[in-house]
C-alpha positions in Angstrom: -4.7 52.2 -15.0 -2.4 52.0 -12.0 -1.4 49.4 -9.2 -2.9 49.8 -5.8 -2.4 47.0 -3.7 2.0 47.1 -3.8 3.2 50.8 -4.1 6.6 50.2 -4.7 8.7 50.8 -8.1 8.9 47.4 -9.3 4.9 46.5 -8.4 4.5 50.0 -10.2 6.2 49.2 -13.2 4.9 45.8 -13.8 1.2 47.8 -12.9 2.3 49.9 -16.0 3.0 47.2 -18.4 -0.2 45.3 -17.7 -2.2 48.5 -18.5 0.1 48.6 -21.5 -1.0 45.0 -22.2 -4.8 45.7 -21.6 -5.0 48.7 -23.4 -3.5 47.7 -26.7 -5.4 44.1 -26.4 -8.8 45.1 -25.4 -9.0 48.7 -25.0 -9.9 49.4 -22.0 -8.3 51.9 -19.5 -8.8 51.8 -15.5 -7.7 50.9 -11.9 -5.7 47.5 -10.9 -5.8 45.9 -8.1 -4.0 42.3 -7.3 -6.3 39.5 -6.2 -6.0 37.5 -3.8 -4.6 33.8 -3.9 -1.7 31.7 -4.9 -2.3 33.0 -9.1 -1.5 36.5 -10.1 -4.6 37.8 -10.9 -6.0 41.5 -11.0 -9.3 43.2 -10.6 -9.7 45.6 -13.9 -12.4 48.6 -13.1 -13.3 50.9 -15.8 -14.4 54.2 -15.1 -17.6 53.5 -16.3 -17.2 50.5 -12.8 -17.5 47.8 -15.7 -15.2 44.8 -14.3 -13.1 42.4 -15.1 -10.6 39.8 -14.2 -6.9 39.5 -15.6 -5.4 36.4 -15.1 -1.9 36.2 -16.1 0.4 33.1 -17.1 3.3 32.0 -15.6 5.8 30.4 -17.6 4.4 26.6 -16.4 1.0 27.6 -18.5 0.7 26.5 -21.8 -1.2 27.6 -24.5 -3.4 23.9 -24.4 -4.1 24.8 -20.9 -5.4 28.2 -21.5 -7.3 26.5 -24.2 -9.0 24.0 -22.2 -10.1 26.6 -19.6 -11.8 28.6 -22.5 -13.1 25.5 -23.9 -14.4 24.4 -20.6 -16.4 27.6 -19.5 -17.7 27.6 -23.2 -19.2 24.4 -23.3 -21.4 24.8 -20.0 -22.7 28.2 -21.5 -23.7 26.1 -24.6 -25.0 23.4 -22.2 -27.2 25.8 -20.4 -25.8 25.8 -17.2 -27.6 28.5 -14.9 -24.6 29.4 -13.3 -22.7 32.5 -14.1 -18.9 32.0 -15.3 -16.0 33.7 -16.0 -16.1 34.2 -19.6 -13.0 34.9 -21.8 -13.3 38.2 -23.7 -11.1 38.0 -26.9 -8.7 40.6 -27.7 -8.9 42.9 -30.8 -8.2 40.6 -33.0 -10.4 37.8 -31.6 -7.8 35.9 -29.4 -8.2 34.5 -26.1 -4.5 35.2 -25.0 -2.8 38.3 -24.9 0.6 38.9 -24.9 3.1 42.1 -24.4 6.7 42.5 -24.1 7.9 44.5 -21.3 11.1 47.1 -21.4 13.2 44.2 -19.1 12.2 41.3 -21.6 9.4 40.0 -19.5 7.0 38.2 -21.8 3.4 38.4 -20.2 0.7 36.4 -21.3 -3.0 36.8 -19.9 -6.6 36.4 -20.6 -9.4 38.7 -19.7 -12.2 37.4 -18.3 -15.5 38.4 -17.3 -15.7 39.8 -14.0 -18.8 37.7 -11.9 -20.2 39.2 -8.9 -21.5 37.6 -6.0 -21.1 35.6 -2.2 -18.6 32.9 -1.6 -19.8 30.4 -0.2 -17.7 30.6 2.6 -18.7 33.6 3.3 -22.5 33.1 3.6 -23.0 30.5 6.3 -25.0 28.1 7.2 -26.1 26.8 4.1 -29.5 25.7 3.3 -30.7 22.0 2.5 -31.8 23.8 -0.8 -28.4 25.0 -1.4 -26.9 21.5 -1.0 -29.1 20.0 -3.1 -28.5 22.7 -6.1 -24.8 22.3 -5.4 -25.2 18.6 -6.5 -27.1 18.9 -9.6 -24.8 21.9 -10.3 -21.7 19.5 -10.4 -23.5 16.4 -12.2 -24.2 19.3 -15.0 -20.9 20.4 -14.9 -19.7 17.3 -15.0 -22.0 15.8 -17.9 -21.2 18.5 -20.2 -17.3 18.7 -19.6 -16.9 15.1 -20.3 -16.9 15.9 -24.0 -14.1 17.9 -24.4 -11.5 16.2 -26.0 -7.7 18.3 -25.7 -4.4 16.7 -25.8 -3.8 18.8 -22.7 -6.1 18.0 -20.3 -3.7 14.6 -19.3 -1.6 16.9 -17.4 -1.1 17.1 -13.8 -0.5 20.0 -11.2 0.3 19.9 -7.1 -4.0 20.1 -6.5 -4.7 17.0 -8.5 -6.3 14.7 -6.4 -6.1 11.5 -8.5 -2.0 11.9 -8.1 -2.0 12.8 -4.4 0.6 10.0 -3.6 2.8 12.9 -4.6 2.6 14.7 -1.2 2.8 11.8 0.9 6.8 11.7 0.9 5.7 15.2 3.0 3.8 13.9 5.7 7.2 14.5 8.0 7.2 18.1 7.1 4.1 18.4 9.9 5.2 18.9 13.3 2.2 17.6 15.2 2.6 13.7 15.8 -1.4 13.4 16.3 -1.4 15.4 12.5 0.7 13.0 11.2 -0.9 10.1 12.1 -4.2 11.7 11.2 -2.5 12.4 7.6 -0.9 8.9 7.6 -4.3 7.4 8.1 -5.8 9.4 4.9 -3.0 8.8 2.5 -3.2 5.0 3.5 -7.0 4.6 3.1 -6.2 6.9 -0.3 -3.7 4.6 -1.7 -5.7 1.4 -0.4 -9.1 2.1 -1.6 -9.1 5.2 -3.8 -6.2 4.0 -6.3 -7.1 0.6 -6.3 -10.4 1.9 -7.7 -9.3 4.6 -9.9 -8.6 2.1 -13.4 -12.1 1.1 -13.3 -14.1 4.6 -12.7 -15.1 7.0 -15.4 -12.8 9.6 -16.3 -13.6 13.2 -17.9 -12.2 16.7 -17.9 -13.4 18.0 -14.6 -13.3 21.5 -12.7 -10.6 20.2 -10.4 -11.0 23.3 -7.8 -14.9 24.1 -6.9 -14.2 24.9 -3.2 -15.9 27.4 -0.9 -14.4 30.4 -2.5 -14.9 29.4 -5.6 -19.0 28.7 -5.4 -20.9 31.8 -5.3 -24.3 31.6 -4.1 -27.4 33.0 -2.3 -29.4 31.5 0.3 -30.5 28.4 -2.4 -28.6 28.5 -5.6 -25.4 28.6 -6.7 -25.1 31.5 -8.6 -21.5 31.1 -10.4 -18.3 28.9 -10.7 -15.1 30.7 -10.6 -11.2 29.7 -11.5 -11.1 26.9 -14.3 -7.1 27.1 -14.2 -7.1 24.1 -12.8 -9.1 21.8 -15.0 -7.7 18.5 -16.2 -8.5 14.8 -16.8 -9.7 12.6 -13.7 -11.6 10.0 -12.5 -14.8 12.5 -12.9 -16.0 11.6 -9.2 -13.0 13.8 -8.1 -14.9 17.3 -8.5 -17.9 15.9 -6.1 -15.3 15.2 -3.5 -13.4 18.4 -3.9 -16.4 20.4 -3.6 -17.8 17.9 -0.5 -14.6 18.4 1.6 -14.9 22.0 1.1 -18.4 22.6 1.7 -18.7 20.7 4.6 -16.1 22.4 6.2 -18.2 24.0 9.3 -21.1 21.4 9.2 -21.7 19.8 12.5 -22.8 16.6 10.7 -20.7 16.7 7.3 -21.7 13.5 5.9 -25.6 14.6 6.4 -24.9 17.4 4.4 -22.6 15.6 1.8 -25.4 13.1 1.5 -27.6 15.7 0.4 -25.3 17.0 -2.4 -24.3 13.4 -3.5 -28.6 12.5 -3.4 -29.2 15.2 -6.1 -25.8 14.7 -8.0 -27.2 10.9 -8.6 -30.4 12.6 -9.8 -28.4 13.8 -12.5 -25.4 11.9 -12.9 -25.9 8.1 -11.6 -23.1 7.1 -9.4 -21.7 3.9 -9.2 -20.7 1.3 -6.3 -17.5 1.8 -6.8 -17.4 5.9 -7.2 -19.6 5.9 -3.9 -16.6 3.8 -1.8 -13.9 6.6 -2.8 -15.8 9.3 -2.2 -15.0 9.8 1.6 -10.9 9.1 1.2 -11.1 11.3 -1.4 -12.9 14.3 0.2 -10.3 13.4 3.3 -7.2 13.0 0.7 -8.5 16.9 -0.5 -8.2 18.2 3.0 -4.9 16.7 3.8 -3.3 17.7 0.8 -4.4 20.9 1.7 -2.7 21.0 4.9 0.4 19.7 3.5 0.9 22.5 1.2 0.5 24.6 3.9 3.2 23.0 5.8 5.5 23.5 2.8 4.4 27.2 2.2 5.1 28.0 5.7 8.6 27.4 5.1 8.5 30.2 2.4 6.6 32.5 3.6 4.6 32.1 7.1 3.6 35.7 6.7 1.3 35.3 3.8 -2.1 34.4 5.5 -4.0 34.5 2.1 -1.8 31.0 1.9 -3.6 29.4 5.0 -7.0 30.8 4.8 -9.0 27.2 5.3 -5.6 25.2 7.3 -7.4 25.6 10.5 -10.8 24.2 9.4 -9.1 21.7 7.6 -7.3 20.0 10.2 -10.6 20.0 13.0 -12.4 18.0 9.8 -9.6 15.8 9.3 -9.8 14.9 13.0 -13.4 14.3 13.1 -13.1 12.1 9.8 -10.3 10.2 11.6 -13.0 8.8 13.8 -15.3 7.2 10.7 -14.6 3.6 9.0 -14.6 4.1 5.5 -17.7 1.8 5.3 -20.0 3.9 7.6 -19.1 6.8 5.8 -19.7 5.4 2.2 -23.2 3.8 3.9 -23.8 7.5 5.1 -23.0 9.5 1.7 -25.6 7.1 0.2 -28.0 7.5 2.4 -30.1 9.3 0.2 -30.2 7.2 -2.9 -31.0 3.7 -3.7 -27.4 2.0 -3.6 -26.0 0.8 -0.5 -22.0 0.5 -0.1 -20.5 -2.4 1.6 -23.7 -4.7 1.7 -21.9 -7.7 1.3 -20.1 -7.8 4.7 -22.1 -10.5 6.1 -22.3 -11.0 9.8 -21.6 -8.4 12.3 -18.4 -9.1 14.1 -19.6 -10.2 18.0 -22.2 -12.4 16.4 -19.6 -14.4 14.4 -17.2 -14.3 17.1 -19.8 -16.1 18.7 -20.4 -18.5 16.3 -16.6 -19.1 16.0 -16.7 -20.3 19.7 -18.9 -22.7 19.3 -18.2 -24.6 15.7 -14.4 -23.8 15.1 -11.7 -25.9 17.7 -10.2 -23.3 20.1 -6.9 -24.5 19.2 -8.0 -22.5 16.0 -6.7 -18.9 17.3 -7.2 -16.1 15.5 -4.6 -13.1 15.3 -4.1 -9.7 17.3 -5.2 -8.6 20.4 -8.7 -7.5 18.8 -9.6 -10.0 16.0 -9.9 -8.6 12.7 -12.7 -9.3 10.0 -11.5 -9.3 7.2 -14.1 -9.3 3.7 -11.9 -8.4 1.2 -8.3 -8.8 -0.3 -6.4 -6.7 -3.6 -2.9 -6.5 -4.2 -0.9 -5.8 -0.6 -4.1 -4.6 1.1 -6.5 -6.2 3.0 -10.2 -5.2 3.7 -12.0 -5.5 6.9 -15.9 -5.3 7.8 -15.7 -1.4 8.8 -13.8 -1.0 5.2 -10.4 -0.2 6.7 -7.3 -1.1 4.3 -4.6 -3.0 5.9 -1.2 -3.0 4.4 -0.4 -6.6 4.8 3.2 -7.1 5.1 2.9 -10.6 6.7 1.2 -12.9 4.3 3.9 -14.9 2.3 1.0 -16.8 0.8 -0.5 -14.3 -1.5 2.5 -13.8 -2.9 2.0 -11.9 -6.7 -1.3 -10.3 -4.5 -4.5 -10.7 -2.8 -6.8 -12.1 -5.9 -4.4 -11.2 -8.8 -6.8 -10.9 -11.4 -4.4 -13.3 -13.7 -4.3 -16.0 -11.4 -8.2 -16.0 -10.7 -9.0 -16.1 -14.1 -6.6 -18.8 -14.9 -8.0 -20.8 -11.9 -12.0 -20.2 -13.0 -11.3 -21.0 -16.7 -9.7 -24.0 -15.7 -12.6 -25.1 -13.4 -15.0 -24.5 -15.9 -13.1 -26.6 -18.6 -12.0 -29.1 -16.6 -10.8 -30.5 -12.8 -9.5 -34.4 -12.5 -6.4 -36.2 -11.2 -3.0 -37.4 -12.6 -4.3 -40.6 -13.4 -5.2 -38.9 -16.7 -3.0 -37.4 -19.0 -3.1 -33.5 -20.1 -1.0 -31.1 -21.1 -1.3 -28.4 -18.0 0.4 -30.9 -15.6 3.8 -31.3 -17.8 4.0 -28.3 -18.9 3.5 -26.6 -15.5 6.3 -29.4 -14.3 8.7 -27.7 -17.1 8.0 -24.6 -16.3 8.7 -25.3 -12.5 11.9 -27.0 -13.5 13.2 -24.4 -15.4 13.4 -21.7 -12.6 15.4 -24.2 -10.8 19.5 -25.8 -11.0 19.1 -28.5 -13.7 19.9 -31.3 -11.4 16.7 -30.7 -9.8 14.6 -32.0 -12.6 11.4 -34.3 -11.5 8.3 -33.2 -9.8 5.5 -34.6 -7.0 2.4 -32.9 -6.5 0.6 -32.2 -3.4 -1.8 -30.1 -1.5 0.1 -28.4 1.2 3.7 -27.5 2.8 3.1 -29.9 5.3 2.3 -32.7 3.1 5.3 -31.9 0.7 7.4 -32.0 3.8 6.3 -35.5 4.7 6.7 -36.6 1.5 10.4 -35.3 1.1 11.3 -36.9 4.8 9.5 -40.2 3.5 11.9 -40.1 0.0 15.1 -39.4 2.2 14.4 -42.4 4.6 13.2 -44.5 1.4 15.8 -43.9 -0.7 18.4 -43.8 2.0 17.2 -47.0 4.2 18.1 -45.1 7.4 15.5 -43.5 9.4 18.0 -40.8 11.2 16.9 -36.9 10.6 18.6 -33.4 11.3 16.5 -30.5 12.0 17.4 -26.8 12.9 16.3 -25.5 16.1 13.4 -23.3 15.9 12.4 -24.8 12.9 9.0 -25.4 11.3 7.9 -28.0 8.8 4.4 -28.7 8.9 1.5 -29.3 11.5 0.9 -32.8 10.7 1.9 -35.4 13.3 5.2 -36.3 11.2 6.5 -32.7 10.9 5.3 -31.6 14.3 7.9 -34.4 15.4 10.6 -32.8 13.1 10.0 -28.9 13.8 11.3 -27.7 17.2 8.8 -24.4 17.3 6.1 -26.8 17.6 7.7 -29.6 19.6 9.7 -27.2 22.3 6.6 -24.8 22.3 3.7 -24.6 23.9 1.6 -28.1 24.0 5.0 -29.7 22.7 6.7 -32.9 24.1 9.8 -31.1 24.9 12.3 -33.6 23.5 12.4 -34.9 19.8 11.5 -38.6 18.6 15.2 -40.7 19.5 15.2 -40.6 15.2 15.1 -36.9 15.2 18.5 -34.7 15.8 18.3 -30.9 16.6 21.5 -28.9 15.3 21.7 -25.6 16.5 20.4 -22.4 14.2 23.2 -20.9 12.8 22.7 -17.1 14.0 24.9 -14.7 14.0 23.5 -12.5 16.1 22.7 -14.6 19.1 24.4 -18.0 18.8 27.4 -19.5 20.1 29.6 -18.6 16.8 28.3 -14.9 16.7 31.1 -12.2 15.4 33.6 -14.7 14.0 33.2 -13.2 10.5 33.7 -15.4 7.2 34.1 -18.9 9.9 30.3 -18.0 11.4 28.9 -20.4 8.6 31.8 -22.9 8.5 31.8 -23.2 12.4 27.7 -23.9 12.5 28.3 -26.4 9.9 30.6 -28.3 11.4 28.0 -28.4 14.5 26.2 -30.7 12.4 29.0 -33.1 11.7 29.3 -33.3 15.2 26.1 -34.0 15.8 26.2 -36.8 13.2 29.6 -38.5 14.8 27.0 -38.9 17.9 24.7 -40.7 15.8 27.5 -43.1 15.0 25.4 -44.6 12.0 24.3 -43.5 8.6 21.4 -40.7 8.7 18.5 -40.6 6.3 18.8 -36.7 5.9 18.9 -33.0 6.5 15.7 -30.8 6.8 16.0 -27.3 6.8 14.3 -23.8 5.7 16.6 -22.1 3.5 16.0 -19.1 6.0 14.7 -19.8 9.3 11.8 -18.0 9.3 9.5 -19.1 12.4 12.9 -19.1 14.4 13.4 -15.2 13.7 14.1 -14.5 10.2 17.3 -15.9 10.5 19.7 -15.5 7.9 22.3 -18.2 7.4 25.8 -17.2 7.1 27.8 -17.8 3.9 29.1 -21.2 3.9 26.8 -22.7 6.6 25.1 -24.8 4.1 28.2 -26.2 2.2 30.1 -27.5 5.5 26.0 -28.7 6.4 25.7 -31.0 3.6 29.1 -32.2 3.2 28.9 -33.4 6.5 25.1 -34.9 5.9 26.2 -36.4 2.4 29.3 -38.1 3.7 26.8 -39.9 6.1 24.3 -41.2 3.5 22.1 -38.8 4.1 19.9 -36.3 1.8 19.8 -32.6 1.9 16.4 -31.3 2.2 15.7 -27.4 1.8 12.1 -26.0 2.8 11.3 -23.3 0.4 7.8 -22.9 1.4 8.4 -19.3 3.0 11.2 -18.4 1.5 11.2 -19.3 -2.6 9.6 -17.9 -5.9 12.1 -14.9 -5.9 11.2 -13.5 -3.0 14.8 -13.3 -1.9 14.9 -11.1 -4.9 19.2 -11.6 -5.7 17.7 -15.2 -6.6 14.8 -17.0 -7.4 15.2 -19.8 -4.6 16.6 -19.0 -1.3 19.1 -21.9 -1.3 20.9 -20.3 -3.8 22.1 -18.1 -1.9 24.3 -20.6 0.2 25.8 -22.1 -3.8 24.5 -25.5 -3.2 22.1 -27.7 -4.9 20.0 -29.4 -2.5 18.7 -33.3 -3.1 15.3 -32.1 -2.3 13.8 -29.1 -2.9 10.2 -28.2 -1.0 7.9 -25.6 -2.1 4.4 -25.0 -0.9 2.3 -21.1 0.4 3.5 -18.8 -2.6 3.2 -21.9 -5.4 -0.5 -21.3 -5.4 -0.8 -17.8 -4.2 -3.5 -18.7 -1.6 -4.6 -22.0 -3.9 -3.8 -25.3 -2.1 -0.9 -26.7 -4.0 2.7 -27.6 -3.3 5.7 -29.5 -4.9 8.7 -32.0 -4.0 11.1 -31.5 -6.8 14.3 -34.0 -6.6 16.7 -35.6 -9.0 16.0 -38.0 -11.5 18.0 -41.1 -10.0 16.5 -40.0 -6.3 12.7 -40.2 -8.1 13.7 -43.9 -9.3 15.3 -45.2 -6.4 12.3 -43.9 -4.3 9.6 -46.1 -7.0 9.5 -49.2 -5.4 6.8 -50.4 -6.2 4.5 -48.6 -3.8 2.6 -46.5 -5.9 2.7 -42.3 -5.2 -1.1 -40.7 -5.5 -2.7 -37.3 -4.3 -5.8 -37.0 -5.3 -6.1 -33.8 -5.6 -2.0 -32.7 -6.3 -1.2 -32.0 -9.5 -4.8 -31.4 -10.7 -5.7 -29.3 -13.6 -6.5 -25.9 -12.0 -3.5 -26.2 -9.6 -1.4 -26.6 -12.5 -3.1 -24.0 -14.1 -2.8 -21.4 -11.0 0.7 -22.3 -11.0 1.7 -21.6 -14.1 -0.6 -18.2 -13.8 1.9 -17.3 -10.8 4.9 -17.9 -12.2 4.0 -16.1 -15.2 3.3 -13.2 -13.1 6.4 -13.1 -11.8 8.3 -12.9 -14.5 6.0 -10.7 -16.6 5.8 -8.0 -13.5 9.6 -8.8 -12.4 8.7 -9.2 -9.1 11.4 -10.8 -8.4 13.7 -8.0 -9.1 11.2 -5.7 -7.5 11.4 -7.6 -4.4 15.3 -6.3 -4.5 14.5 -2.8 -5.1 12.1 -2.5 -2.4 13.6 -5.0 0.2 16.5 -3.1 0.1 15.1 -0.1 0.6 13.1 -1.4 3.3 16.2 -2.7 5.2 18.6 0.9 4.8 15.5 2.3 6.1 15.2 0.2 9.2 19.2 -0.2 9.8 18.8 4.1 9.8 15.8 3.6 12.7 18.5 1.1 14.8 20.8 3.9 14.6 17.8 6.2 16.1 15.9 3.4 18.5 18.1 1.4 21.2 15.1 -0.8 21.6 15.7 -2.0 17.7 18.8 -4.7 18.6 18.9 -6.4 15.0 17.6 -5.7 11.5 18.0 -8.8 9.1 16.9 -9.9 6.1 17.5 -10.7 2.0 14.9 -8.8 -0.4 11.3 -9.3 1.2 12.0 -11.5 4.0 13.1 -9.4 7.1 13.3 -9.7 10.5 13.4 -6.6 13.2 14.8 -7.9 16.6 13.6 -5.6 19.5 15.8 -5.9 22.8 15.6 -4.2 26.0 19.7 -3.7 26.0 21.7 -4.2 23.2 24.8 -5.5 25.2 23.0 -8.8 26.9 20.0 -9.2 24.3 17.8 -9.1 26.7 14.5 -10.2 24.3 11.9 -7.3 24.1 9.3 -9.7 24.1 6.4 -7.8 25.3 7.4 -4.4 23.1 7.4 -6.7 20.3 3.6 -8.2 20.9 2.7 -4.0 21.7 4.4 -2.8 18.0 2.1 -5.9 16.5 -0.9 -4.4 18.1 0.0 -0.5 17.2 1.2 -1.1 14.0 -2.2 -3.2 13.7 -3.8 -0.2 15.0 -2.2 2.0 12.3 -3.1 -0.4 9.6 -0.2 -2.5 9.1 -0.7 -6.3 9.4 3.0 -7.9 11.3 3.3 -10.5 13.6 6.0 -11.4 15.7 8.2 -15.2 15.9 11.4 -16.7 17.0 12.3 -18.2 20.2 11.4 -15.4 22.1 8.7 -14.0 20.2 10.5 -10.5 19.9 11.6 -10.7 16.0 9.2 -8.6 14.1 8.5 -10.6 10.6 8.1 -8.7 7.3 7.1 -11.3 4.4 4.6 -9.3 2.1 2.9 -10.0 -1.1 5.6 -8.9 -3.7 3.6 -6.2 -4.9 4.2 -3.6 -2.4 5.7 -0.7 -3.0 8.4 1.9 -2.2 5.4 4.4 -1.0 4.3 1.3 1.2 7.6 0.8 2.8 8.0 4.2 3.4 4.7 4.5 5.2 6.0 1.7 7.1 9.1 3.3 8.5 7.4 6.8 9.2 4.6 4.5 11.2 7.2 2.5 12.8 9.4 5.2 13.8 6.6 7.2 15.5 5.3 4.5 17.3 9.1 3.3 18.5 9.4 6.9 19.5 5.8 6.8 21.7 7.2 3.3 23.0 10.4 4.5 24.1 8.9 8.0 25.2 6.5 6.2 27.3 9.6 3.5 28.8 11.0 6.6 29.8 8.4 8.2 31.6 7.7 5.1 33.2 10.9 4.7 34.5 11.3 8.0 36.0 8.1 7.3 37.5 9.2 4.5 39.4 12.2 6.5 40.6 10.5 9.2 41.7 8.4 6.6 43.5 10.9 5.2 45.4 12.9 8.1 46.2 
């Protein structure tokens, strides 16, 4: 037996060793030819023209993996599969694996397989409709037969594992073409948001794992053989169908029509669920994405090895085509030959909905983005639009523990089905929740009021301050927002100084400067910055020249531009307020419940204890509820004979939901998670600031982050237009963000607490791409203006 494909001394020695193994273990002599592909496989041809395939096992191939390959083929043969399969030839002693120790001490391990003749799918094109139908039937039969195989080594992984394709996501940067990177980001985003979200609910089994157009042997109408069971592993069963569809439609002009024929035939043998249909298209795209990324990795190892790149060009063409097809449209097309209709509950089409909205909703209730989104579903950190497109939500700090968290949903449903009443009756939920909520706060803050929204809670807090002190004057922070009621608009400079506002506060409202270490009057003063801003509060109080009711401030200024107050600011300001007879109110509506990571409440960053804390938004994860927590003596003084009552405040359903939110934060470790992911994000954004002059400042803590865009870092000229443009660019890339601040040039990041490091990395890569593109466009426009002027 001889090696004829690589005639050098080392390969000849290897060929001799293999020849000895085959002769000793199988009693076979003949010629040996290395086969193409990434594995070390050889064609064995005897003098009688009988052919076999020898597969050598590398050091990562366990005996268990070889057993699985053997069991899969034998199970399919027993099940009567008509396609021919590469059956294992036992050794002389009946083993499925042969071993031989070479003279150099290398352990050769291999198994001899029956040679399966035939023509590969990719070599016999175009494919007929009958062949597509037979492919669907065949894959379904394979899946049904293999689901009965139980072996501990099936729960393995490898770099082609479609259920763990996320392992390749960080390698997108290896692809040089920016448009190709854009496509890959879109594919992996859909994979993470659609496929991975449904994996826990999908049927799992042992699958072939690589039914591609080289491993399928065909004639015009039938599947004649299936090769290479070496990638078998446990996966969602639908992955086998997705992998096959990804490859057999590479050369089809209408790939979804061709795929629908396969899906229809498959479904008639093994019925598909709605969730399987919804993940099929994202999985098809992801398989091609993994293929081109592996090609990019291999090109750095050996760019001349043509067999590594045989499908790359075709895969890129198909990925570019698929990138323009929304997931819902693709799923509907794929299911067009069966009785199921994915995405059948999307409601009215967008143009019709816009028309109805314009007729019956007040014009001051506006929609976000230049092209509004119709959102039909939320899960975790993702929102999904009418077209099935997923969006990474980096903006919605209301759904704190993730959109539609199942624990929170069940708590609300269960209590709603049992009892919902009001606080004039006794029920355990009210006091149980109040005690658990107070346990998260400093011990002085031990008495609760429950209402329905942040606006209502802030209004109650101000009312308490005025009633308890007997004073009227309130201090508020420039740029602050505390609610939408008339009373709250009167103490929200963000509103009364903005469009449609009065332009000046009520006489009893006094505006203090925002403690902004980037733009403000005391920037760059180090440790003294906080004290200096705090003393500005004292100066305003001196001008008032009478006792005040209080000072209300967001613990971190959100609408004012994601501002992090400098150290010692609250200590200094609160001292001035209390010396003037006022109460200190911290608004934690947008910052509380562990968002800052290092602490549960953002005011704790400043080592102070306020007199009143207001909380809302994340408290109910989207359910309308809020709370005011204060000291017992303040609550007692507020009880002046006028009863406080809110019909829905603190109702049993709200308490059950609030309790579930606190439980999830604790049990899932979301506070520390916010610290970890937030730190990672801020580090990444700081690196982007170094690379992109448009980024003037990155500030934040935990998952409360702001990116301030400027046209000039010295003059701090706000890049308002660019910030708005960036938000819409990112929306088009599947990432939801917003802008705020006095110049609307701060991109604010306040996502659900469940976002992952992979989500953060995706955002950083996409932002980097878009900043690069924006800056290049600015440079080109500047050059064009200069040239025209010349």
